[in-house]
C-alpha positions as a Markdown table, in Angstrom:
| # | Residue | x | y | z |
|---|---|---|---|---|
| 1 | Unk | -150.0 | 101.0 | 161.9 |
| 2 | Unk | -147.4 | 103.0 | 159.8 |
| 3 | Unk | -149.2 | 105.2 | 157.3 |
| 4 | Unk | -147.2 | 103.8 | 154.4 |
| 5 | Unk | -148.1 | 100.2 | 155.3 |
| 6 | Unk | -151.8 | 101.2 | 155.7 |
| 7 | Unk | -151.7 | 102.7 | 152.2 |
| 8 | Unk | -150.0 | 99.6 | 150.8 |
| 9 | Unk | -152.8 | 97.5 | 152.3 |
| 10 | Unk | -155.4 | 99.9 | 150.8 |
| 11 | Unk | -153.9 | 99.1 | 147.3 |
| 12 | Unk | -155.6 | 95.7 | 147.7 |
| 13 | Unk | -159.0 | 97.1 | 148.6 |
| 14 | Unk | -161.9 | 95.9 | 146.5 |
| 15 | Unk | -163.3 | 99.4 | 146.2 |
| 16 | Unk | -161.7 | 101.2 | 143.3 |
| 17 | Unk | -162.1 | 104.7 | 144.9 |
| 18 | Unk | -160.0 | 103.5 | 147.8 |
| 19 | Unk | -157.2 | 102.2 | 145.5 |
| 20 | Unk | -157.3 | 105.4 | 143.5 |
| 21 | Unk | -156.9 | 107.5 | 146.7 |
| 22 | Unk | -154.1 | 105.3 | 148.1 |
| 23 | Unk | -152.0 | 105.5 | 144.9 |
| 24 | Unk | -152.5 | 109.3 | 144.7 |
| 25 | Unk | -151.5 | 109.7 | 148.4 |
| 26 | Unk | -148.4 | 107.6 | 148.0 |
| 27 | Unk | -147.4 | 109.6 | 145.0 |
| 28 | Unk | -147.6 | 112.8 | 147.0 |
| 29 | Unk | -145.3 | 111.2 | 149.7 |
| 30 | Unk | -142.5 | 110.7 | 147.1 |
| 31 | Unk | -139.4 | 109.1 | 148.7 |
| 32 | Unk | -141.0 | 108.9 | 152.1 |
| 33 | Unk | -143.2 | 106.1 | 150.7 |
| 34 | Unk | -140.3 | 104.0 | 149.2 |
| 35 | Unk | -141.5 | 100.9 | 151.1 |
| 36 | Unk | -144.5 | 100.9 | 148.9 |
| 37 | Unk | -142.5 | 100.6 | 145.7 |
| 38 | Unk | -142.9 | 96.8 | 145.3 |
| 39 | Unk | -146.7 | 97.1 | 145.9 |
| 40 | Unk | -147.0 | 100.0 | 143.4 |
| 41 | Unk | -145.1 | 97.9 | 140.8 |
| 42 | Unk | -147.7 | 95.1 | 141.2 |
| 43 | Unk | -150.5 | 97.6 | 140.9 |
| 44 | Unk | -149.0 | 99.1 | 137.7 |
| 45 | Unk | -148.8 | 95.7 | 136.2 |
| 46 | Unk | -152.0 | 94.0 | 137.3 |
| 47 | Unk | -154.7 | 96.4 | 138.6 |
| 48 | Unk | -157.9 | 96.4 | 136.5 |
| 49 | Unk | -158.5 | 100.1 | 136.9 |
| 50 | Unk | -156.7 | 102.4 | 134.5 |
| 51 | Unk | -156.8 | 105.4 | 136.9 |
| 52 | Unk | -155.2 | 103.3 | 139.6 |
| 53 | Unk | -152.4 | 102.2 | 137.2 |
| 54 | Unk | -151.9 | 105.8 | 136.0 |
| 55 | Unk | -151.5 | 106.9 | 139.6 |
| 56 | Unk | -149.1 | 104.1 | 140.4 |
| 57 | Unk | -146.8 | 105.0 | 137.5 |
| 58 | Unk | -146.9 | 108.6 | 138.6 |
| 59 | Unk | -146.1 | 107.7 | 142.2 |
| 60 | Unk | -143.1 | 105.6 | 141.1 |
| 61 | Unk | -141.9 | 108.5 | 139.0 |
| 62 | Unk | -142.2 | 110.9 | 141.9 |
| 63 | Unk | -139.8 | 108.6 | 143.9 |
| 64 | Unk | -137.1 | 109.1 | 141.2 |
| 65 | Unk | -134.0 | 106.9 | 141.5 |
| 66 | Unk | -135.2 | 105.3 | 144.7 |
| 67 | Unk | -137.8 | 103.4 | 142.6 |
| 68 | Unk | -135.2 | 101.9 | 140.2 |
| 69 | Unk | -136.5 | 98.4 | 140.8 |
| 70 | Unk | -139.7 | 99.6 | 138.9 |
| 71 | Unk | -137.8 | 100.3 | 135.7 |
| 72 | Unk | -138.6 | 97.0 | 134.0 |
| 73 | Unk | -142.3 | 97.4 | 134.8 |
| 74 | Unk | -142.2 | 101.0 | 133.6 |
| 75 | Unk | -140.6 | 99.9 | 130.3 |
| 76 | Unk | -143.3 | 97.3 | 129.9 |
| 77 | Unk | -145.9 | 100.0 | 130.5 |
| 78 | Unk | -144.5 | 102.0 | 127.6 |
| 79 | Unk | -146.3 | 99.5 | 125.3 |
| 80 | Unk | -149.6 | 99.5 | 127.2 |
| 81 | Unk | -152.8 | 100.0 | 125.2 |
| 82 | Unk | -153.6 | 103.1 | 127.4 |
| 83 | Unk | -152.2 | 106.4 | 126.2 |
| 84 | Unk | -152.2 | 108.0 | 129.7 |
| 85 | Unk | -150.3 | 105.0 | 131.1 |
| 86 | Unk | -147.7 | 105.2 | 128.4 |
| 87 | Unk | -147.3 | 108.9 | 129.0 |
| 88 | Unk | -146.9 | 108.4 | 132.8 |
| 89 | Unk | -144.4 | 105.5 | 132.2 |
| 90 | Unk | -142.2 | 107.7 | 130.0 |
| 91 | Unk | -142.3 | 110.6 | 132.5 |
| 92 | Unk | -141.4 | 108.2 | 135.3 |
| 93 | Unk | -138.4 | 106.8 | 133.4 |
| 94 | Unk | -137.1 | 110.3 | 132.7 |
| 95 | Unk | -137.0 | 110.9 | 136.5 |
| 96 | Unk | -134.7 | 107.8 | 137.1 |
| 97 | Unk | -131.6 | 109.4 | 135.4 |
| 98 | Unk | -128.5 | 107.6 | 136.7 |
| 99 | Unk | -130.4 | 104.5 | 137.6 |
| 100 | Unk | -131.5 | 104.1 | 133.9 |
| 101 | Unk | -127.9 | 104.1 | 132.9 |
| 102 | Unk | -127.0 | 101.6 | 135.6 |
| 103 | Unk | -129.7 | 99.2 | 134.2 |
| 104 | Unk | -128.8 | 99.9 | 130.5 |
| 105 | Unk | -127.8 | 96.3 | 129.9 |
| 106 | Unk | -130.9 | 94.5 | 131.3 |
| 107 | Unk | -131.2 | 90.8 | 131.8 |
| 108 | Unk | -133.1 | 88.3 | 129.8 |
| 109 | Unk | -136.0 | 89.6 | 127.8 |
| 110 | Unk | -136.1 | 92.9 | 129.7 |
| 111 | Unk | -135.6 | 95.8 | 127.3 |
| 112 | Unk | -133.1 | 98.6 | 127.9 |
| 113 | Unk | -135.2 | 101.7 | 128.9 |
| 114 | Unk | -133.4 | 104.0 | 126.6 |
| 115 | Unk | -134.0 | 101.7 | 123.6 |
| 116 | Unk | -137.6 | 101.4 | 124.6 |
| 117 | Unk | -138.0 | 105.2 | 124.8 |
| 118 | Unk | -136.5 | 105.6 | 121.4 |
| 119 | Unk | -138.8 | 103.0 | 119.9 |
| 120 | Unk | -141.8 | 104.8 | 121.4 |
| 121 | Unk | -140.5 | 108.1 | 120.1 |
| 122 | Unk | -140.2 | 106.7 | 116.6 |
| 123 | Unk | -143.3 | 104.5 | 116.4 |
| 124 | Unk | -146.0 | 105.4 | 118.9 |
| 125 | Unk | -149.2 | 106.8 | 117.3 |
| 126 | Unk | -149.9 | 109.2 | 120.1 |
| 127 | Unk | -148.1 | 112.5 | 119.8 |
| 128 | Unk | -148.3 | 113.1 | 123.6 |
| 129 | Unk | -146.6 | 109.8 | 124.3 |
| 130 | Unk | -143.8 | 110.5 | 121.7 |
| 131 | Unk | -143.3 | 114.0 | 123.2 |
| 132 | Unk | -143.0 | 112.6 | 126.7 |
| 133 | Unk | -140.6 | 109.9 | 125.5 |
| 134 | Unk | -138.2 | 112.4 | 124.0 |
| 135 | Unk | -138.5 | 114.7 | 127.1 |
| 136 | Unk | -137.6 | 111.7 | 129.2 |
| 137 | Unk | -134.5 | 111.1 | 127.1 |
| 138 | Unk | -133.6 | 114.8 | 127.6 |
| 139 | Unk | -134.0 | 114.5 | 131.3 |
| 140 | Unk | -131.8 | 111.4 | 131.4 |
| 141 | Unk | -129.3 | 113.6 | 129.5 |
| 142 | Unk | -125.8 | 112.4 | 128.5 |
| 143 | Unk | -126.5 | 109.0 | 130.1 |
| 144 | Unk | -128.7 | 108.5 | 127.1 |
| 145 | Unk | -125.9 | 109.2 | 124.6 |
| 146 | Unk | -126.6 | 106.0 | 122.7 |
| 147 | Unk | -129.8 | 107.5 | 121.3 |
| 148 | Unk | -128.2 | 110.5 | 119.7 |
| 149 | Unk | -128.1 | 108.9 | 116.2 |
| 150 | Unk | -131.8 | 108.1 | 116.5 |
| 151 | Unk | -132.7 | 111.5 | 117.7 |
| 152 | Unk | -130.8 | 113.0 | 114.8 |
| 153 | Unk | -132.9 | 110.9 | 112.4 |
| 154 | Unk | -136.1 | 112.0 | 114.0 |
| 155 | Unk | -135.0 | 115.6 | 113.8 |
| 156 | Unk | -134.4 | 115.2 | 110.1 |
| 157 | Unk | -137.6 | 113.3 | 109.3 |
| 158 | Unk | -140.3 | 114.5 | 111.6 |
| 159 | Unk | -142.8 | 117.1 | 110.3 |
| 160 | Unk | -144.1 | 117.7 | 113.8 |
| 161 | Unk | -142.8 | 121.1 | 115.1 |
| 162 | Unk | -143.3 | 120.2 | 118.7 |
| 163 | Unk | -141.5 | 116.9 | 118.4 |
| 164 | Unk | -138.6 | 118.6 | 116.6 |
| 165 | Unk | -138.3 | 121.2 | 119.3 |
| 166 | Unk | -138.3 | 118.5 | 122.0 |
| 167 | Unk | -135.6 | 116.6 | 120.2 |
| 168 | Unk | -133.4 | 119.7 | 119.9 |
| 169 | Unk | -133.9 | 120.4 | 123.6 |
| 170 | Unk | -132.9 | 116.8 | 124.4 |
| 171 | Unk | -129.8 | 116.9 | 122.2 |
| 172 | Unk | -128.8 | 120.2 | 123.9 |
| 173 | Unk | -129.0 | 118.5 | 127.4 |
| 174 | Unk | -126.6 | 115.8 | 126.2 |
| 175 | Unk | -123.7 | 118.3 | 125.8 |
| 176 | Unk | -120.6 | 117.0 | 124.1 |
| 177 | Unk | -122.2 | 113.6 | 123.6 |
| 178 | Unk | -124.4 | 115.3 | 120.9 |
| 179 | Unk | -121.5 | 116.6 | 118.9 |
| 180 | Unk | -122.2 | 114.3 | 116.0 |
| 181 | Unk | -125.7 | 115.9 | 115.7 |
| 182 | Unk | -124.3 | 119.4 | 115.3 |
| 183 | Unk | -124.6 | 119.6 | 111.5 |
| 184 | Unk | -128.3 | 118.5 | 111.7 |
| 185 | Unk | -129.0 | 120.9 | 114.5 |
| 186 | Unk | -127.3 | 123.7 | 112.5 |
| 187 | Unk | -129.6 | 123.0 | 109.6 |
| 188 | Unk | -132.5 | 123.8 | 111.8 |
| 189 | Unk | -131.3 | 127.4 | 112.2 |
| 190 | Unk | -132.0 | 127.9 | 108.5 |
| 191 | Unk | -135.8 | 127.7 | 108.8 |
| 192 | Unk | -138.7 | 130.0 | 108.6 |
| 193 | Unk | -140.2 | 128.3 | 111.7 |
| 194 | Unk | -139.3 | 130.7 | 114.5 |
| 195 | Unk | -139.7 | 128.3 | 117.3 |
| 196 | Unk | -137.4 | 125.7 | 115.6 |
| 197 | Unk | -134.7 | 128.3 | 115.1 |
| 198 | Unk | -134.9 | 129.3 | 118.7 |
| 199 | Unk | -134.7 | 125.7 | 119.9 |
| 200 | Unk | -131.7 | 125.0 | 117.5 |
| 201 | Unk | -129.8 | 128.0 | 118.8 |
| 202 | Unk | -130.4 | 127.0 | 122.4 |
| 203 | Unk | -129.3 | 123.4 | 121.6 |
| 204 | Unk | -126.1 | 124.6 | 120.0 |
| 205 | Unk | -125.5 | 126.9 | 123.0 |
| 206 | Unk | -125.8 | 124.0 | 125.4 |
| 207 | Unk | -123.6 | 121.7 | 123.3 |
| 208 | Unk | -121.2 | 124.6 | 122.8 |
| 209 | Unk | -120.5 | 124.7 | 126.5 |
| 210 | Unk | -118.2 | 121.7 | 125.7 |
| 211 | Unk | -117.8 | 121.9 | 121.9 |
| 212 | Unk | -116.0 | 124.4 | 119.8 |
| 213 | Unk | -117.8 | 123.0 | 116.7 |
| 214 | Unk | -121.1 | 124.2 | 118.1 |
| 215 | Unk | -119.7 | 127.7 | 118.7 |
| 216 | Unk | -118.5 | 127.8 | 115.1 |
| 217 | Unk | -121.9 | 127.0 | 113.8 |
| 218 | Unk | -123.5 | 129.8 | 115.8 |
| 219 | Unk | -120.9 | 132.2 | 114.5 |
| 220 | Unk | -121.6 | 131.1 | 111.0 |
| 221 | Unk | -125.3 | 131.6 | 111.5 |
| 222 | Unk | -124.7 | 135.3 | 112.4 |
| 223 | Unk | -124.5 | 135.9 | 108.6 |
| 224 | Unk | -127.9 | 134.4 | 107.8 |
| 225 | Unk | -130.2 | 136.9 | 106.1 |
| 226 | Unk | -133.4 | 137.8 | 108.0 |
| 227 | Unk | -135.3 | 137.9 | 104.7 |
| 228 | Unk | -135.1 | 134.1 | 104.3 |
| 229 | Unk | -134.5 | 132.9 | 107.8 |
| 230 | Unk | -136.3 | 135.4 | 110.1 |
| 231 | Unk | -134.8 | 135.5 | 113.6 |
| 232 | Unk | -132.2 | 132.8 | 113.1 |
| 233 | Unk | -129.2 | 135.1 | 113.2 |
| 234 | Unk | -130.7 | 136.9 | 116.1 |
| 235 | Unk | -131.2 | 133.6 | 118.0 |
| 236 | Unk | -127.5 | 132.7 | 117.3 |
| 237 | Unk | -126.4 | 136.1 | 118.5 |
| 238 | Unk | -128.3 | 135.8 | 121.7 |
| 239 | Unk | -127.1 | 132.3 | 122.3 |
| 240 | Unk | -123.5 | 133.3 | 121.9 |
| 241 | Unk | -124.0 | 136.3 | 124.2 |
| 242 | Unk | -125.1 | 133.9 | 127.0 |
| 243 | Unk | -122.1 | 131.6 | 126.8 |
| 244 | Unk | -120.1 | 133.6 | 129.4 |
| 245 | Unk | -118.0 | 130.6 | 130.5 |
| 246 | Unk | -116.8 | 130.1 | 126.9 |
| 247 | Unk | -115.7 | 133.7 | 126.2 |
| 248 | Unk | -112.0 | 132.8 | 125.9 |
| 249 | Unk | -112.9 | 130.2 | 123.3 |
| 250 | Unk | -115.4 | 132.3 | 121.4 |
| 251 | Unk | -113.4 | 135.5 | 121.2 |
| 252 | Unk | -110.7 | 134.5 | 118.7 |
| 253 | Unk | -113.3 | 133.2 | 116.2 |
| 254 | Unk | -115.5 | 136.2 | 116.7 |
| 255 | Unk | -112.6 | 138.6 | 116.0 |
| 256 | Unk | -111.8 | 136.8 | 112.8 |
| 257 | Unk | -115.4 | 136.9 | 111.7 |
| 258 | Unk | -115.6 | 140.6 | 112.7 |
| 259 | Unk | -112.6 | 141.4 | 110.5 |
| 260 | Unk | -113.5 | 139.3 | 107.5 |
| 261 | Unk | -117.3 | 139.0 | 107.4 |
| 262 | Unk | -119.9 | 141.3 | 105.7 |
| 263 | Unk | -121.6 | 144.2 | 107.4 |
| 264 | Unk | -124.6 | 142.2 | 108.6 |
| 265 | Unk | -122.5 | 139.7 | 110.5 |
| 266 | Unk | -120.1 | 142.4 | 111.8 |
| 267 | Unk | -123.0 | 144.4 | 113.2 |
| 268 | Unk | -124.3 | 141.3 | 115.1 |
| 269 | Unk | -120.8 | 140.6 | 116.5 |
| 270 | Unk | -120.6 | 144.2 | 117.6 |
| 271 | Unk | -123.7 | 143.6 | 119.6 |
| 272 | Unk | -122.1 | 140.5 | 121.2 |
| 273 | Unk | -119.0 | 142.5 | 122.1 |
| 274 | Unk | -121.1 | 144.8 | 124.2 |
| 275 | Unk | -121.9 | 142.0 | 126.5 |
| 276 | Unk | -118.4 | 140.5 | 126.8 |
| 277 | Unk | -117.3 | 142.9 | 129.7 |
| 278 | Unk | -114.3 | 140.8 | 130.7 |
| 279 | Unk | -113.0 | 141.0 | 127.1 |
| 280 | Unk | -113.2 | 144.8 | 126.9 |
| 281 | Unk | -109.5 | 145.4 | 126.5 |
| 282 | Unk | -109.6 | 143.4 | 123.3 |
| 283 | Unk | -113.1 | 144.4 | 122.0 |
| 284 | Unk | -113.0 | 148.1 | 122.6 |
| 285 | Unk | -110.3 | 148.9 | 120.0 |
| 286 | Unk | -112.3 | 146.9 | 117.5 |
| 287 | Unk | -115.5 | 148.8 | 118.3 |
| 288 | Unk | -113.7 | 152.1 | 118.1 |
| 289 | Unk | -112.4 | 151.1 | 114.7 |
| 290 | Unk | -116.0 | 150.3 | 113.7 |
| 291 | Unk | -117.2 | 153.8 | 114.6 |
| 292 | Unk | -115.5 | 154.9 | 111.3 |
| 293 | Unk | -117.1 | 152.2 | 109.1 |
| 294 | Unk | -119.1 | 153.2 | 106.1 |
| 295 | Unk | -122.1 | 151.2 | 107.3 |
| 296 | Unk | -124.4 | 153.3 | 109.4 |
| 297 | Unk | -125.9 | 150.3 | 111.2 |
| 298 | Unk | -122.5 | 149.0 | 112.2 |
| 299 | Unk | -121.4 | 152.5 | 113.5 |
| 300 | Unk | -124.6 | 152.8 | 115.6 |
| 301 | Unk | -124.2 | 149.3 | 117.1 |
| 302 | Unk | -120.5 | 149.9 | 117.8 |
| 303 | Unk | -121.5 | 153.0 | 119.8 |
| 304 | Unk | -124.2 | 151.3 | 121.7 |
| 305 | Unk | -121.9 | 148.4 | 122.6 |
| 306 | Unk | -119.3 | 150.8 | 123.8 |
| 307 | Unk | -122.0 | 152.4 | 126.0 |
| 308 | Unk | -122.9 | 149.0 | 127.4 |
| 309 | Unk | -119.3 | 148.5 | 128.4 |
| 310 | Unk | -119.4 | 151.7 | 130.5 |
| 311 | Unk | -116.1 | 152.8 | 132.1 |
| 312 | Unk | -114.3 | 149.8 | 130.5 |
| 313 | Unk | -114.7 | 151.8 | 127.2 |
| 314 | Unk | -113.3 | 155.1 | 128.4 |
| 315 | Unk | -110.6 | 154.9 | 125.7 |
| 316 | Unk | -113.4 | 155.3 | 123.2 |
| 317 | Unk | -114.4 | 158.8 | 124.5 |
| 318 | Unk | -112.4 | 160.8 | 121.9 |
| 319 | Unk | -113.8 | 158.7 | 119.0 |
| 320 | Unk | -117.4 | 158.9 | 120.3 |
| 321 | Unk | -117.0 | 162.7 | 120.8 |
| 322 | Unk | -115.8 | 163.0 | 117.2 |
| 323 | Unk | -118.9 | 161.4 | 115.7 |
| 324 | Unk | -121.3 | 163.7 | 117.7 |
| 325 | Unk | -120.8 | 166.1 | 114.8 |
| 326 | Unk | -122.0 | 163.6 | 112.2 |
| 327 | Unk | -125.0 | 164.3 | 109.9 |
| 328 | Unk | -126.8 | 161.1 | 110.7 |
| 329 | Unk | -129.1 | 161.7 | 113.7 |
| 330 | Unk | -129.1 | 158.0 | 114.7 |
| 331 | Unk | -125.4 | 157.9 | 114.9 |
| 332 | Unk | -125.2 | 161.1 | 116.9 |
| 333 | Unk | -127.8 | 159.8 | 119.3 |
| 334 | Unk | -126.1 | 156.5 | 119.8 |
| 335 | Unk | -122.8 | 158.2 | 120.5 |
| 336 | Unk | -124.4 | 160.7 | 122.9 |
| 337 | Unk | -126.0 | 157.8 | 124.8 |
| 338 | Unk | -122.8 | 155.9 | 124.9 |
| 339 | Unk | -120.9 | 158.8 | 126.3 |
| 340 | Unk | -123.6 | 159.3 | 129.0 |
| 341 | Unk | -123.1 | 155.7 | 130.0 |
| 342 | Unk | -119.4 | 156.3 | 130.4 |
| 343 | Unk | -119.6 | 159.6 | 132.3 |
| 344 | Unk | -120.5 | 158.1 | 135.6 |
| 345 | Unk | -116.8 | 157.5 | 136.2 |
| 346 | Unk | -115.3 | 159.7 | 133.5 |
| 347 | Unk | -115.7 | 163.5 | 133.8 |
| 348 | Unk | -113.8 | 164.0 | 130.5 |
| 349 | Unk | -116.8 | 162.5 | 128.7 |
| 350 | Unk | -119.2 | 164.8 | 130.6 |
| 351 | Unk | -117.2 | 167.9 | 129.5 |
| 352 | Unk | -117.1 | 166.7 | 125.9 |
| 353 | Unk | -120.9 | 166.4 | 125.8 |
| 354 | Unk | -121.4 | 169.8 | 127.3 |
| 355 | Unk | -119.1 | 171.5 | 124.8 |
| 356 | Unk | -120.8 | 169.9 | 121.8 |
| 357 | Unk | -124.5 | 170.4 | 122.8 |
């Protein structure tokens, strides 16, 4: 007898331990056990043993979209009395992705899985269930775009840090579909909770891959003071530096901010410029100009960023050489290190360092 059929038959065994082992084994087989899906659905709905039902929900989730016929049963399981069953049902729905969208308008009394996951997120009394519900919505991604307004409300009203972080992650995975949530996400940057700020910056980064508005919010956050919002500006700075595919969109706004903003924001943008290697022809002149700024921190960062750009910053060699004679030791050190990063391909820089040492 085929192993899958033998396991399906074992699901009806009167001995609980046999049913437990059968559901566990089927879950490990994933898509290879797709013929067992109808039987697993029946087990999830009707078996008297909680462990067997938990394993059945997990097995269905492991089969992903191939188990789409189980979606109505998994939605029903979201309202089960058992916390572990509700958790496994939420996880399983998150693994259905495109199939959840296809069944968005379900027939009769069957509830839309996205609507059900939102209800669980908003009203379930078990934090673990709520977390798994929002994580499932995040895995479904932009196909769950109808839940963005609800996620925004949860983000505004929840006092649970973990829930808020999960909501931010889910919104980030929805890309442009989460544009309406950008103002609320941005508010989360202005927090003393470090993990919330990090999650908000990452969400804006992900949405910003398709939305100029998200990029603008990250640039605005560069001017946030560390005194009141520790780490927020740094999170925004790092997020912007990682958006390599959006350099052409970011650069004009960064240049405007670099010219018009205060020293704190300009220093952070100078750091970003050091990572935009393909934009060096535009950013190097700006960094050279910053080497003469009154603010020491900005001059130091400009020198460091020029060093990061290496040979692409060879036009900065005369300016860097000039500040090797400054009084401030940190400025001299940053200029010296920058020149050393450039000398690999530029002997002129090597000669300049030798003459001034």
